N, C-alpha and C positions, 0 to 999 in steps of 0.2 A: 864509121863512127856509130856511136850508140844513139839510135833514133827513138828508142822506146825503152822504158824501164817498168818492170812489173815487180811488185812488192808483196810478199806473203803477209798475212794478217796476224794470226796468233803466234806469239813469241818472236815476231819480227817487228811489226808496227805496234803491237799491243802485247806486252808480257802477260802471261797467264799463269801465275803461281797457284799452287794447290789451294791455299786458304781462300783466295779470292773466288775461285770457281766453286768451292764448297759453299761460300756465302750465297752465290747466285742460286745454287741448287736448294739451299736451305730456305731461301725466300719463296722459291717455287713450291717446295714441299709444304711449307706452312700454308700458302694460299690454297693449294689443292686439298689439304686436310680440312681446312675450314669451309671452303666454298663448295667443294665437290663431294665431301664426305657426309658426315664427319668420319675422319680417319685419324689414327695416331700418326703424328709426324714421323716418328721412328720407322713405322711400317712403310710410309711413302718413300723414305730415304733408302731403306733396304731394297725395296722393289726397284727403285730408280737405278741404284748402283749395279744391281744384278742384271737388269735389262740393258744398261749401257754396255757392260762387258759382253753380253750375248751379242748385241749388235756389232760390236767391233770384231768379234770372232766370225760372225757371219759375212759381213760386208767388206771389210778391208782387204782380205785375201783376194776378193773378186774385183778390186779397184772400184768399189761402190761406196758412196757416202752413206753414213748412218743417217737416219731420219728422226728428227726430234718429235714430230707428231706421232710417228709410229711408236716411239718409246713411251710417250704419254698414254697412248691407247693401251699398250700392254700393261703399264703400271696400274691404270685404272681397272682394267679387267681383273688383275690379280687382287686388288683391294676389294673388288666386288664379288669375290668368291670363285673366280676361274683359276684352277690350279695351273701354274706355269708348266710348260713341257720340261722334260729332262734337260740338263745343262747344255748338251750339245745338239739339241733338236730345235727346229724352228717352230714358231707359233703358227697357229691357224689365225692369221690376222683378220680375216673376215669374221670369224666367230668372236674374236676379241672386240672388234669394232661394234658388234651388236650390243655390248655392255656399256657403250659410251655414246655421247652425242657430239657431233662435229663442232657445235658451238662451244662446248666446254673444253674440248681439245684445243681449239683455236685460242680460247681464253688463257689456258695454261701456257701455251707456246708464247703468247704475248707477254705474260708475266716473266717468263724466263728471259726473253729477248730484252725487255726493258730493264730488268735487273742487271743483265750483263753490261749494257751500255752505261748504266749509271755507276756501276761498281768498279770497272776496270779502267785505269788511266792508260793513256798511250805512252809509248816510249818517249823519253825526253827529246824534244826537237823534231819529232816525227812530222808534225804538221808543217813546220817551217821548211823541212827538207822536201816534202811533197810539193809545196808551193814553188820552191826554187827550181826543182827539177822540171816542173811543168812549164817553165818559162821558155824553154827551147827544145823540148822533146815531149813525146806522149808518155803519160804515166798511168798505170793501172794497178789495182789490187788484184792479185791472183792467189786464191786461197782454197784450201780444203776446209769446209765448214758445214755443219749440219743444218744451218738455217741462214740462207742468203740474206733474208730481211734484216738479221742482226747486223751484218756487216754494212748493209745499205744505210741503216739508221745510225750506226756508229759514225760512218763517214759524213753523214749529214750533220750530226750533232757536233762533230769535231771541226766542221768547216772544211773538210777535205774534198767533198764531192765536187765542188766547182772547179777543182784543179785536176780531176781525174777524167781520163778519156773512157775508162771502162772499169767495172767491178765484176770480175769473173769468179764465180764461186761454184764449187763442186756440186752442191745441191741442184743448181740450175743446169749445169752441163750434163750431169748424170754419171760422172766418173771422177775419180780423185787423182791428184798428182801421185806418182810420176807418169800416169798413163798419157800417151801422146795426144789423146783427144782433147784434154783440157788445155794443153799448150796450144793446140791448133785453134781452139775456140778463142783463146786470149789473143793470139796473133791476128785472127780475123777481126776481133773487136777493136784492135789497134790499127786496122786499115791495111793488113797484110804487108808489113815491112819485111825486108829480107831477114831470114832467121838470125843471121849473125849480127844484125843491127839491133837485136832485142837482148836486153840484160835482165835476168831474174835474180832477185835477192831473197834469201830465205834461210831459216835456221835448221831445217830438216834435210840432212844430207841426201837421203834416197829420194824423197819427194821433190825437193827443190833443186838440188845440184844435179843429181843423176837425171832427173826428169828433164830439166832444161837443156843439159848438154846433149842428151839423146835426141832432143828436138832440133838441135843445131843452133841453139841459143848460146849466149854467154851466161855465166853464172857466178854469183858471189855468195859465198857461204858465211852467214852470221854465226860465229862459233860459240856465242854465249846465249843462254836461255835460263829461266829459273830452274834451279836444280831439281825442284820437286814438282815441276809442271806435269799435270796429268794428260796433256796433249801428246799425241803420238810423236815419236822422234826416232832417229836412227843414228848409228855411229858412222863416222867417216870411214870410207874404204878406198881402195885403189882402182875402182871400176872406171872412174872418170877423174879428170883434174879440174878443179875450180879455177876460174880466171883470177880470183882473188879470195882471200880469207880476211874477214874483219871481225873485230870484237865488239864494235858499236856502229850504229848507223852514222855517227859523226864522221866515220872514215870513208863513207861511200862516195862522196863527191870527188875526193882525191883519186879514188880508184877509177871512176868514170873518166876523169881528165887523163889519166894514164892510158886507159884503154882507147880513148879517142885519138891518142898519139899526137 
């Protein structure tokens, strides 16, 4: 039987369409331009998007999470006259950090995190689903995310935290799904249930389904997500077989009942 359920965050519990995330970045850029500059907002946005792309090129192939504070340091260094390295070269992050103050970086991270929690609504029924699942099994969030505190505060604000046994985020673990280390960390946080008694639900085939199945878990693929979402995603392949495919979280409890047999 399924003794524990882990749920992905972005585009599973919380849809992340492009416009909504652009709004969060715009709020952050406006704040940085006014408080940490003065800078032109357009210049902040240009540096932000270029450094985001650089981070994904550098980190994701190594199964490492991108770091939001690092991005902000690099953006500020650029805005303060440090030329960025060529497109496919890494920053000297120590040198970039000398052009910033840790307090201002922390402030910008906080602005971004608070804006995300405020701006993006959860999937319909997500909170009620978590509450129902938690009545007779352990439930956790298991997510790739560049700032664990954002997921923590989102769960607190939404009233989910009291029903969750754990919130396992790639930033804290140090690696991203589908790497087995993050699934091992989640299983440990759930009290080490047998792998085949854990069910993971997520929208990213490679990260969520392939990762879970290779860890010996059960896996449900959520096949729908915002068409224009800027979050990483992957196409379904034949490397593993999901235990179920759903188009909405509304279908999950019926799937669990069937898997419980």
